[in-house]
C-alpha positions as YAML, in Angstrom:
chain: A
units: angstrom
residues:
- id: 1
  name: MET
  ca: [-14.04, 2.00, 19.79]
- id: 2
  name: ASN
  ca: [-15.21, 0.93, 16.98]
- id: 3
  name: LYS
  ca: [-12.38, -1.34, 16.00]
- id: 4
  name: VAL
  ca: [-9.41, -2.21, 18.03]
- id: 5
  name: ALA
  ca: [-6.07, -3.99, 15.97]
- id: 6
  name: ILE
  ca: [-3.73, -5.57, 18.43]
- id: 7
  name: ALA
  ca: [-0.15, -6.29, 17.57]
- id: 8
  name: ALA
  ca: [1.86, -8.57, 19.96]
- id: 9
  name: ALA
  ca: [6.26, -7.82, 19.71]
- id: 10
  name: LEU
  ca: [9.07, -9.31, 21.24]
- id: 11
  name: ALA
  ca: [10.97, -6.09, 22.67]
- id: 12
  name: GLY
  ca: [14.06, -6.94, 24.80]
- id: 13
  name: GLY
  ca: [13.12, -10.19, 26.18]
- id: 14
  name: GLY
  ca: [9.40, -9.04, 27.62]
- id: 15
  name: LEU
  ca: [6.30, -8.49, 25.52]
- id: 16
  name: ALA
  ca: [5.18, -5.24, 24.34]
- id: 17
  name: ILE
  ca: [1.67, -5.13, 23.27]
- id: 18
  name: TYR
  ca: [0.22, -2.19, 20.99]
- id: 19
  name: PHE
  ca: [-3.09, -0.79, 20.44]
- id: 20
  name: ILE
  ca: [-4.20, 1.32, 17.43]
- id: 21
  name: ALA
  ca: [-7.85, 2.32, 18.29]
- id: 22
  name: LYS
  ca: [-10.48, 3.62, 15.46]
- id: 23
  name: ARG
  ca: [-12.37, 5.89, 17.18]
- id: 24
  name: ALA
  ca: [-16.04, 7.24, 16.91]
- id: 25
  name: GLY
  ca: [-16.91, 11.01, 16.73]
- id: 26
  name: GLY
  ca: [-19.39, 13.03, 15.55]
- id: 27
  name: SER
  ca: [-19.88, 13.72, 11.41]
- id: 28
  name: SER
  ca: [-17.19, 16.96, 11.62]
- id: 29
  name: GLY
  ca: [-14.60, 14.64, 13.53]
- id: 30
  name: ASN
  ca: [-14.65, 11.88, 10.91]
- id: 31
  name: ARG
  ca: [-11.04, 11.99, 9.39]
- id: 32
  name: LEU
  ca: [-9.71, 10.30, 6.28]
- id: 33
  name: ILE
  ca: [-6.22, 8.92, 7.04]
- id: 34
  name: VAL
  ca: [-4.92, 8.09, 3.01]
- id: 35
  name: ARG
  ca: [-1.45, 5.76, 3.20]
- id: 36
  name: THR
  ca: [0.56, 5.60, 0.34]
- id: 37
  name: TYR
  ca: [3.15, 3.14, -0.81]
- id: 38
  name: ASP
  ca: [5.10, 1.96, -3.86]
- id: 39
  name: GLU
  ca: [4.45, -1.57, -5.57]
- id: 40
  name: TYR
  ca: [7.22, -3.12, -3.29]
- id: 41
  name: GLU
  ca: [5.34, -1.52, 0.27]
- id: 42
  name: ASN
  ca: [7.87, 1.40, 0.93]
- id: 43
  name: LYS
  ca: [6.18, 4.05, 1.88]
- id: 44
  name: LEU
  ca: [6.03, 7.34, -0.77]
- id: 45
  name: PRO
  ca: [6.48, 10.66, 0.55]
- id: 46
  name: GLY
  ca: [4.93, 13.28, -1.38]
- id: 47
  name: VAL
  ca: [2.02, 12.10, -3.18]
- id: 48
  name: THR
  ca: [-0.21, 14.74, -4.43]
- id: 49
  name: ILE
  ca: [-4.04, 13.35, -2.54]
- id: 50
  name: THR
  ca: [-6.66, 14.56, -3.91]
- id: 51
  name: ILE
  ca: [-10.58, 13.93, -2.39]
- id: 52
  name: ASP
  ca: [-13.41, 15.95, -3.66]
- id: 53
  name: GLY
  ca: [-11.50, 19.35, -4.41]
- id: 54
  name: ARG
  ca: [-9.25, 19.08, -1.07]
- id: 55
  name: VAL
  ca: [-5.38, 18.59, -1.71]
- id: 56
  name: LYS
  ca: [-2.71, 17.28, 0.84]
- id: 57
  name: ASN
  ca: [0.68, 15.86, 0.22]
- id: 58
  name: THR
  ca: [1.52, 12.64, 1.98]
- id: 59
  name: ASP
  ca: [4.44, 13.59, 4.91]
- id: 60
  name: ILE
  ca: [7.50, 11.45, 5.46]
- id: 61
  name: ASN
  ca: [5.63, 8.64, 6.52]
- id: 62
  name: GLY
  ca: [3.97, 8.06, 3.05]
- id: 63
  name: GLN
  ca: [0.66, 9.65, 4.89]
- id: 64
  name: ALA
  ca: [-1.91, 12.31, 4.20]
- id: 65
  name: ILE
  ca: [-4.88, 13.31, 6.88]
- id: 66
  name: PHE
  ca: [-8.30, 14.77, 5.74]
- id: 67
  name: ASP
  ca: [-10.22, 16.08, 8.79]
- id: 68
  name: ASN
  ca: [-13.59, 17.34, 9.19]
- id: 69
  name: MET
  ca: [-14.60, 14.93, 6.44]
- id: 70
  name: ALA
  ca: [-18.52, 14.66, 5.73]
- id: 71
  name: LEU
  ca: [-19.97, 10.83, 6.08]
- id: 72
  name: GLY
  ca: [-20.60, 9.19, 2.84]
- id: 73
  name: ALA
  ca: [-18.62, 8.05, -0.87]
- id: 74
  name: TYR
  ca: [-15.38, 10.01, -2.39]
- id: 75
  name: ASP
  ca: [-13.54, 9.34, -5.12]
- id: 76
  name: GLY
  ca: [-10.11, 10.24, -5.29]
- id: 77
  name: LEU
  ca: [-6.33, 10.45, -7.26]
- id: 78
  name: ALA
  ca: [-2.71, 10.07, -6.29]
- id: 79
  name: GLU
  ca: [-0.24, 11.60, -7.93]
- id: 80
  name: LYS
  ca: [3.44, 11.86, -8.13]
- id: 81
  name: SER
  ca: [6.29, 12.49, -10.45]
- id: 82
  name: GLY
  ca: [7.83, 8.79, -12.03]
- id: 83
  name: TYR
  ca: [5.00, 7.03, -10.67]
- id: 84
  name: HIS
  ca: [1.76, 5.97, -12.54]
- id: 85
  name: SER
  ca: [-1.00, 8.31, -10.83]
- id: 86
  name: MET
  ca: [-3.85, 6.08, -8.95]
- id: 87
  name: THR
  ca: [-7.43, 6.58, -9.15]
- id: 88
  name: PHE
  ca: [-9.49, 5.22, -5.74]
- id: 89
  name: ALA
  ca: [-13.05, 4.95, -4.29]
- id: 90
  name: GLY
  ca: [-14.11, 4.10, -0.81]
- id: 91
  name: GLU
  ca: [-16.66, 5.35, 2.01]
- id: 92
  name: ILE
  ca: [-15.92, 7.64, 5.23]
- id: 93
  name: ILE
  ca: [-17.80, 6.21, 8.26]
- id: 94
  name: LYS
  ca: [-17.69, 7.59, 11.94]
- id: 95
  name: GLY
  ca: [-14.51, 8.41, 13.33]
- id: 96
  name: ASP
  ca: [-11.15, 7.48, 11.51]
- id: 97
  name: ASN
  ca: [-10.42, 5.79, 7.89]
- id: 98
  name: PHE
  ca: [-8.14, 4.49, 6.82]
- id: 99
  name: TRP
  ca: [-7.02, 4.04, 3.27]
- id: 100
  name: VAL
  ca: [-4.49, 2.41, 1.01]
- id: 101
  name: VAL
  ca: [-2.97, 3.52, -1.77]
- id: 102
  name: TYR
  ca: [-0.76, 1.46, -4.42]
- id: 103
  name: LEU
  ca: [1.60, 3.57, -6.86]
- id: 104
  name: PRO
  ca: [3.62, 1.64, -9.51]
- id: 105
  name: LEU
  ca: [6.69, 3.03, -10.78]
- id: 106
  name: GLY
  ca: [5.46, 4.74, -14.06]
- id: 107
  name: ALA
  ca: [7.12, 3.45, -17.42]
...
């Protein structure tokens, strides 16, 4: 595993441990997970995410998943009615990649 995040939470008087792993994979197994939030950190469903000509809409959890991403740099665009559109950029590395995009409310 490339990266492991560990979070601990008290649950029912006991200690629960949760693992979120970033797994390694070949170039065809690279995923980009884009998570969208408003300026108050609420998840934003229904955001249109465009990356390298590929278009996905975020689900109820404000997340869009792009499978089989080639390694390299990408530019993206996040759009939702009532919010300012946001451009963003990042680099895909081997495995799962998590990008976060904040969209402020429109004027």
